[in-house]
C-alpha positions in Angstrom: -3.4 75.9 72.9 -0.7 78.6 72.8 -2.9 80.9 74.9 -3.4 78.3 77.6 0.3 77.7 78.0 1.0 81.4 78.4 -1.6 81.8 81.1 0.0 78.8 83.0 3.5 80.3 82.9 2.1 83.7 83.9 0.4 82.2 87.0 3.6 80.3 87.9 5.7 83.5 87.8 3.2 85.3 90.1 3.4 82.5 92.7 7.2 82.7 93.2 7.3 86.1 95.1 4.6 84.7 97.4 6.7 81.6 98.1 9.9 83.6 98.8 7.9 85.9 101.1 6.5 83.0 103.0 10.0 81.5 103.5 11.6 84.7 104.7 8.7 85.3 107.0 9.0 81.8 108.5 12.7 82.4 109.1 12.0 85.7 110.9 9.5 83.9 113.1 11.4 80.7 113.8 14.8 82.3 114.7 13.4 84.5 117.6 11.3 81.5 118.8 14.4 79.3 119.0 16.5 82.1 120.7 13.8 82.6 123.3 13.5 78.9 123.8 17.2 78.6 124.5 16.7 81.1 127.4 13.7 79.3 128.9 11.1 81.4 127.0 12.1 84.5 129.0 12.1 87.4 126.6 13.8 89.8 129.0 16.6 87.3 129.7 17.0 86.7 125.9 17.4 90.4 125.2 19.8 90.9 128.2 22.0 88.0 127.0 22.2 89.4 123.5 23.1 92.8 124.9 25.7 91.3 127.2 27.5 89.5 124.5 28.0 92.7 122.6 29.6 94.4 125.6 31.9 91.6 126.7 35.0 92.4 124.7 36.1 95.7 126.3 35.7 94.7 130.0 37.7 91.5 129.3 40.6 93.6 128.0 40.6 95.6 131.3 40.5 92.5 133.3 43.5 91.1 131.4 45.4 94.2 132.1 44.7 94.0 135.8 45.8 90.4 135.8 49.1 91.4 134.2 49.7 94.1 136.8 49.0 91.5 139.6 51.5 89.1 138.0 54.2 91.7 138.3 53.1 93.0 141.7 51.6 96.2 140.4 48.4 97.9 141.4 47.3 101.2 139.9 45.3 102.0 143.0 48.3 101.8 145.3 51.3 104.1 145.6 54.8 102.5 145.9 56.1 102.3 149.4 58.7 104.8 150.4 62.1 103.6 151.2 62.4 102.8 154.9 65.6 103.8 156.7 67.0 100.8 158.6 67.2 101.1 162.3 71.0 100.6 162.1 72.5 100.0 158.6 75.4 97.6 158.9 77.2 94.8 157.1 74.8 92.2 155.9 75.4 88.7 154.5 76.7 89.1 151.0 76.7 86.7 148.0 79.9 84.8 147.2 82.5 86.6 145.2 84.6 85.3 142.4 87.8 85.6 144.5 86.9 84.9 148.2 88.9 86.9 150.7 91.5 85.0 152.7 91.0 84.4 156.4 94.2 86.0 157.6 93.6 86.0 161.3 96.4 84.6 163.3 95.5 81.9 165.8 95.4 82.8 169.5 96.3 86.5 168.7 96.1 88.7 171.8 94.8 92.3 171.8 97.5 94.9 172.3 97.5 97.6 174.9 98.0 100.4 172.3 97.0 100.5 168.6 99.4 99.8 165.9 100.4 102.8 163.8 102.7 103.4 160.8 103.5 106.7 159.1 101.1 108.3 161.5 98.2 106.1 160.3 96.4 103.9 162.8 95.9 100.3 161.5 93.0 97.9 162.1 93.0 94.8 160.0 93.1 91.1 160.4 96.8 91.1 161.5 96.6 94.2 163.7 93.8 94.4 166.2 93.0 97.3 168.4 92.9 97.4 172.2 89.6 96.2 173.6 89.2 99.5 175.5 90.0 101.7 172.5 87.0 103.9 172.5 87.6 107.4 171.2 84.3 107.7 169.3 83.9 109.3 165.9 87.0 111.2 164.7 86.1 114.9 164.5 88.6 115.6 161.7 87.1 112.7 159.7 83.6 114.0 160.3 84.6 117.6 159.2 86.2 116.1 156.0 83.0 114.1 155.3 80.8 117.2 155.8 83.0 119.1 153.3 82.7 116.2 150.8 79.0 116.0 151.3 78.6 119.7 150.6 80.5 119.3 147.4 78.4 116.3 146.4 75.2 118.2 147.0 76.3 120.8 144.5 76.4 118.0 141.9 73.0 116.7 143.0 73.9 114.0 145.5 72.9 114.0 149.2 75.4 111.8 151.0 74.8 110.2 154.4 77.3 108.6 156.7 75.0 106.0 158.1 77.5 104.1 160.2 80.8 105.4 161.6 82.2 104.6 165.1 81.4 101.3 166.7 82.6 100.1 170.0 84.3 96.7 170.6 81.1 95.5 172.3 78.9 96.6 169.5 81.1 94.9 166.9 81.1 91.7 169.0 77.3 91.6 169.0 77.2 92.1 165.2 79.9 89.6 164.4 78.3 86.9 166.5 75.0 87.4 164.8 76.6 86.9 161.4 78.5 83.8 162.6 75.3 82.3 163.9 73.5 82.9 160.6 76.2 82.1 158.0 79.1 80.4 159.9 82.5 81.8 160.8 84.1 81.3 157.4 81.5 83.3 155.6 81.2 86.0 158.3 85.0 86.6 158.2 84.7 87.6 154.5 82.3 90.5 155.2 82.5 91.4 158.8 85.4 92.1 161.2 85.8 90.2 164.4 85.6 92.4 167.5 88.7 94.5 168.0 89.7 94.2 164.3 87.1 96.6 162.8 88.1 99.9 161.4 84.8 101.3 162.7 86.3 101.1 166.2 89.0 103.6 165.2 86.2 106.2 164.5 87.8 106.8 161.0 85.7 104.5 159.0 82.6 105.9 157.3 79.9 103.8 155.7 78.5 106.1 153.0 75.2 106.1 151.2 72.8 108.4 149.4 69.7 109.8 151.1 66.4 108.4 149.9 68.2 105.5 148.3 68.5 103.3 151.4 68.2 100.1 149.3 71.8 100.7 148.3 73.1 101.2 151.8 75.7 98.6 152.8 75.2 97.0 149.3 77.5 96.4 146.4 75.0 98.2 144.2 75.9 101.5 145.8 79.1 101.6 143.7 77.0 101.3 140.6 74.9 104.3 141.4 75.8 107.8 140.2 76.3 108.9 143.8 78.5 105.9 144.5 80.6 106.6 141.4 80.9 110.2 142.5 82.3 109.2 145.9 84.7 106.7 144.5 86.2 109.3 142.1 86.3 112.2 144.6 86.7 110.8 148.1 90.5 111.2 148.0 90.2 114.9 147.5 88.8 115.0 151.0 91.1 112.5 152.6 89.1 109.3 152.2 90.0 106.0 150.5 87.8 103.2 149.3 89.0 100.7 151.9 88.1 97.4 150.3 88.3 97.7 146.5 87.2 95.1 144.0 90.0 92.7 143.1 92.0 93.3 146.3 90.2 90.7 148.5 93.4 88.7 149.0 95.2 91.8 150.2 92.6 93.3 152.5 91.1 90.0 153.7 87.6 91.3 153.0 85.1 91.3 150.2 84.7 94.4 148.1 82.6 97.0 149.9 81.7 100.0 147.7 80.3 101.9 150.7 83.1 101.6 153.2 85.6 104.6 153.2 88.4 105.3 155.6 89.8 108.7 156.4 93.6 108.9 156.1 94.2 112.5 155.0 94.3 114.2 151.6 97.9 113.5 150.7 98.0 109.7 151.5 94.5 109.3 150.0 95.5 110.9 146.8 98.7 108.8 146.6 96.7 105.6 147.1 94.0 106.6 144.6 96.6 107.5 142.0 98.5 104.3 142.4 95.4 102.1 143.0 96.8 100.9 146.3 95.1 99.6 149.4 96.2 100.8 152.9 98.1 97.5 153.3 100.0 98.1 150.0 100.7 101.7 150.7 102.1 101.0 154.1 103.8 97.8 153.0 102.2 95.8 155.7 
């Protein structure tokens, strides 16, 4: 009896490896069959699908990066556009300032036959217009002074450009009317002179910018650039003043223009720079 029982247990132990082998073999056969069935019994397609899933992660990361570049306007295959020089840089509509300039034009004011001068300095502002036919062109002394200043700036790494100097009465009239049509007279009077009232007509006003940085020409941002800061701190040494300083809008009648400089001579310019005066304050106008 004991011997029979031992033979039964021994036979039972021998069968277990066979059962396990059958189960594993069935799994190995069933799983591929199911996978191929999912892909319409196409073996090539099944293998391709398996291979594709393994390679999906890396291309997706590249695609995500390209989408991010597109969101911010970037494209690694394109070079940035070079700054384009405007046909004629000039005043452009500016955003409102904290302290708007006053409109100080006198009603029905007539143009004089000769320009107003004081202490040897010609005046062109909202109270003192120039003659309509005042047309002497760019002042040669002012140009020589600018060239000297530009040479000094170049030694410090800045290439200055006088992108707008003399303008005739007629040219100013065209510009001013364009601004009025676009923004209205009240807004235009804060950033552009009426014809006959512009310092550019004297030939002594120089709008200054830096070469290859045309995006800052005739823009408040010029004063925040290293070149703009250099000009603001050194212009008086060559006879120029920053004509429309920040915080002096009620005195000058115009918004702050970090690019607009006026030639007055070294001594007056240094005096005004030292005492932080505008031309109106210096001449007690």
